[in-house]
C-alpha positions, 0 to 999 in steps of 0.5 A: 480718695483717702488722704496720704499717710505722708503728704510730703512724699506725694509732692516731694521737695529737696528738704531734708527728710532723714539724717543718720550722721553724714548719711541723709535723704531729702524728701525727693530722694526718699520718695524715689528710693522708698517708692521703688522698694514699695513696688517690689513689696506690693502684694506681699502679706507682711514684711519683717524689718531688721530694725537696726538704728539706720537710715535703711530701716526708715526707708524699709518701713516707709516703703512697706507703708507706701505699698500697703504692706504691714511692717513687723519691726524686729529688735536686732538684739532679739534672742533666739526664742523670741525671734522664732515666736515672732516669725512664726506668729507673723509669718512675714513673706520677706525680711528687709535689712541694711546691706551686709547685715548678718541676720540670725539663722532663725530667718531660715528660708524667708526671702531677703531684700537689702535696702539700697539708697541709690536713687533711680533714674526715673520716678517709680510708679505711684501706688494707690493710697490704702484704706485707713483701716489697713494694717500698717505696723505689727509691734510685738509687746510684752504682757505679764505672762507668755510670749509677746503679742503682736499689736496690729496698728492700722493706718488711721491710728497712726495718722490720727494720733500724729495729727493730734500730737502736732496740735498738742506740741505745736509740731510743724514741718519746720521742726527738726527732731533729734533722738537716739531711740530704738526703731522697733517700737512706737516711741522711736519708730511710730512717733519719732520717725513717722511723725516728722515724715507725716508733717514734712519735717526733719529727723536727725537720728543719733544711731545711739543715744549720747549726750554729746550728740544731743548737745551738738544737734540742739546747739545746731538745727534741732528744735525738739528732742524725744527721750526716755527718763534714762536718757534725761537722767544722763543728759542732765548729769552731764549738763550740770557739769558742762555749761555749753551742753546746758546752753544747747539744751536750753535752746530747744523748743520742746523736750518730750519724755515718755515710756516711763515716768520722769522722776520729779527730781530729774524735772527739777534738775533739768529746769535748774540746769537748762531753763527747760521744763520737760513735756511728758506724755502717756502712750502704749503700743496698743494706743499710741499716745493717749495724753500729753502736756501741751506745749503751751500748757503747764508742765507739771512734774508727775503728770502726763497732761490731759487726753490728746484731741480725739482720744477719750480717757476715763477712769474706772473702779474695780467693778468697771464703773466709771469714776466721776471725781476729778480730785487728783486722789481717787485712783482708777484704771485707765480705759481709752477709746478713739481712732488711735486704738489698735485693731487686734492682737495678731492671732489672739482673738481671746486676748483681743476680746479680754482687752476691751470693755464696751469698746474701751481699751483696758490699759491696766494702768491706774491713775488719778485725774485732776480738776484740769483734766491732768492725768497722773499715772500711779502704777499698774493694775498688775505688779508683773509688768516692769517698765525699765529703760523705756521698755515694758518687760513681763515678769513671767517671761523672765521667770520662765527663761530663768527656770530653764537654767539648771542652777535655778529651782524656783524664781520670782521676778519683780521691779524696783525703783531705779533712778536711771532706768525707772525700774530695774529687774530683780530676780529672787532665786532659789538655787538648785545646788550651788548658786550660779553667779548673777552675771551667768543668770543675766547672760542666760536671759539676754541670750534667750530673750533680749539684753534689756530683759536681763535681771540687774539684781539677783537675790538668792533665797532658801525659799519664796514666800507663798500663800496658802494656795501656793502662790508667790507673794511678790509684795513680800519679796521687797522686805525679804532679806537677801540670803534669808 
């Protein structure tokens, strides 16, 4: 018999499992509520989950996993075009949502189940544990061009990776994790919800991030925090002005940052204000977490530590040959191998094949490796993947959206460093006639895609710099004077 993905739900206790504000479920209650819903989902091909930051989202995903049905979490701020693509690509048989939540018209005739929290009088019938290779989550992630691809994560990638992180972070069922991350990607959902539940611990979700909420939790029962650099930047700014907040943060057992590099200056400010040294880790939708600084290891700003247990990481040169040096200077592309890897890009065998080289997943990230095995991420192989506020955004999809605006004749999108977001999205626009306002263009992108993909800065140009082949030279844009 395969080991359960959630052992604590097999023999549930009265320990608190999940809390959102004043709403909470114990393991016994979660097992009953999710188990009942799992029975309703059993036999469904796939289920979409309208992933609001709510306890119902957590119950819906857990129920799907108990039933062995792949869950497709969907950003509740999604634009109409992306929603149509995801629903058409994943073809869910049902959509799960919190009661009373208004769903977009794009869901059309897909059957809907509103996730209830009433505990049934009798324990639901337990379902057999699915095979470890069974798809568990389908996470849609942006590439450099085209529509988002569905990353199919099997159960073994989740279980093996969470167990490796438990070792790296000395994470146990005694920990109480607090975060305010979204629940439609691997950081907030895959690690931030499923992690505590696999270990038998507790999640306190803020609903939305706030420094006051973090302070209250870390000053109380919470022992760990997950966040992205944007959150840590805001947290330390408030902690520097509020000694009580700084003291609460200083009580944490572990602060973990990911989804984008945490600036060294923020590392230093947090250490000075709170006495805490933040742990950084490195992961992707396709791989979950590949590397992490250990809880007991050196927390060195600018590095993401060595590979976690069970994951092989190598650097290769432009020809694909492995780089043997560990001098923290030689740059190579990161390739990954291990049980943490995804199964495929849904309906994209071409993209799946292209992503692998001899069994190694080609991440597109470039890095150096030190003698102690610490990995230092230095950028992207391609310049068209922008990491902003913890999200990955493909420049091509933003460009395509902007080109649909009647006031845009030509456009190129780049990323620029931003102390708060990591990178901000910048649009370089050749207008068609009278230039539209930057806000109008930002709203246009937010409507078609999602708000975090809107350009934060818009420069208007007479023309884009191009090479002899007509390709836009994006590296020249950062030195192009706006309005030239």
